[in-house]
N, C-alpha and C positions, 0 to 999 in steps of 0.2 A: 711962087715958087715952095715947093714942098721938098723943101731938102732939110740935109740934117742940120744946115748951117743956114744960120739968118742973119746978117747983120751982126757977125760974130758968137751968137749964142745958139747953144747948140739945141736942136729941136728935137721932142719926144713924138712929136706926131699932129695928129690936130683931129678933132671931132667936126665931123661929116653929118650934113641928114641925108644921106647916102648909104650902102652899105658897099664901097667899092670890090670887097673879097669874097662875096656872096656863093662864088663857087667854092670857096677854101674854107667857109664857113659851116657849107653841107658836108663838105669833105668831111671836116672834123665832128660834125654831129654825129656823120654815119661810123667814126671813126672808134669816139666815145660809146656809141650804142654798142658798136660788136664788140669791144671790150669789156661793157658791164653784160651783155648775152655770155662772152668768155668764163666772167668770173660767174656766173650762175650757174652754167650749164657745162663747162670742160673747154675742153679745146676739140676744134673741130675735127672731124673725121677724114677728113681730106688731105692727102699727103701732099704739099707744093713745093718739095727739093725740087731742083734741081738733077741731073742726074754727076756733078761735080762733086755734091754732097754726100755721096754713096760710095766718093772715092776718100772719103775724108779734107778734100777741100771745102774750107769755112767761109761766107762769105760775110760782109759787114752786116747784111741786116740778119743772117743766123742768130735762131732765139728770142728776136721782135715780138714774134705771137706769145711764146710764153711771159713776157717779159712784163707784155701788155696786160696779161691776165695777171699776173702777179702784182703788178700796179694797181690793177680796181681791189683787188682784196687786199689791200694795203700792208700787203707784204713789199716794202720797197728794196730791202736789201737784197731779196731773191731776185725781184724783177731787174736792177742794180746788175746782178751774177751773171744770170743768162743776156743781159744786153744793153749797156746803158743808152743806148739808142732809144731801147721801145720805152723806157721812162719817160726820157726827152719829149719822145711824141705823143705820149699820153697826157704829159703837162701842159706842153702848147696846145694839145686837140683842146683842153678842160678850159685853156684861159681862151681859146677861142671861140668855143663856147658859151663862154662866161660872156667877153665880149657880145656877144649877139645878142644875149640876155639886154646885158645893159641897152644896148642900142633899140633892142623892141619896147622896152621898156620907156625910153628918152625922146627917143627918134634920135638920134645921134649917134656915131659907130664911129669908134677913136679909129684912125686909120695911121697906121706907122710911116714915116718920111721915106720919100724914095729921092733917088738923084743924088747918091751918094757920093763923094770925090771917088776921081777916077786910081789913087792913091789907097783909098778907104777900100773901095770893091778889091782891088790886088792884093792887097793887106788879108780880107775878109775870106777871099779863093784861097788864099797860100794856107791859112790857119785852119781851114775845111780841109782840106788837101791831106794835109799833116794828118790831121786828125780821125781823115777816115781811114790814113795807111795805118796808123797805131790800133784803131778799130778791128781793122781785119788780121791785123797781129795777132792782139788780145781774143780775139774769137777763134782764129786758127790753135792758138795755144788753147782753147775749151774744147775742142776737139770732141774727146771721149764724150763729157757732159754732153756736148750740143747733137752730139748722134745718137744717144741715149733717147729712147722715147717716155 
């Protein structure tokens, strides 16, 4: 079992001879690459906002692209200001790329634990939902900043 608990001890994952998360690894490589290109070339000229954005309704992802760019430029405070989720996404993607590098070098990939207990999954789901609602409120309060180009 690759659970978070085994024999009463907390497990933090295991090292396997195969990358079970290859798709996530490639997604992370693409995301870090896109953020690096934005750091060098600036924001993309495409406008990917939905119609509600122009009515002043922000979503939790608003500001994420600018946050990722600022993160890659080393301007962490600005990244946090635009969207903390963008900062977290770049950090997680960078750690995933690092994990892939270690895996390629050693032939063993760190694999996070699976099979969390139901209570833990429910608690994590509740925490994520509360965090998402809080981020939505935060981003809506920053609507004037996020509407500016």
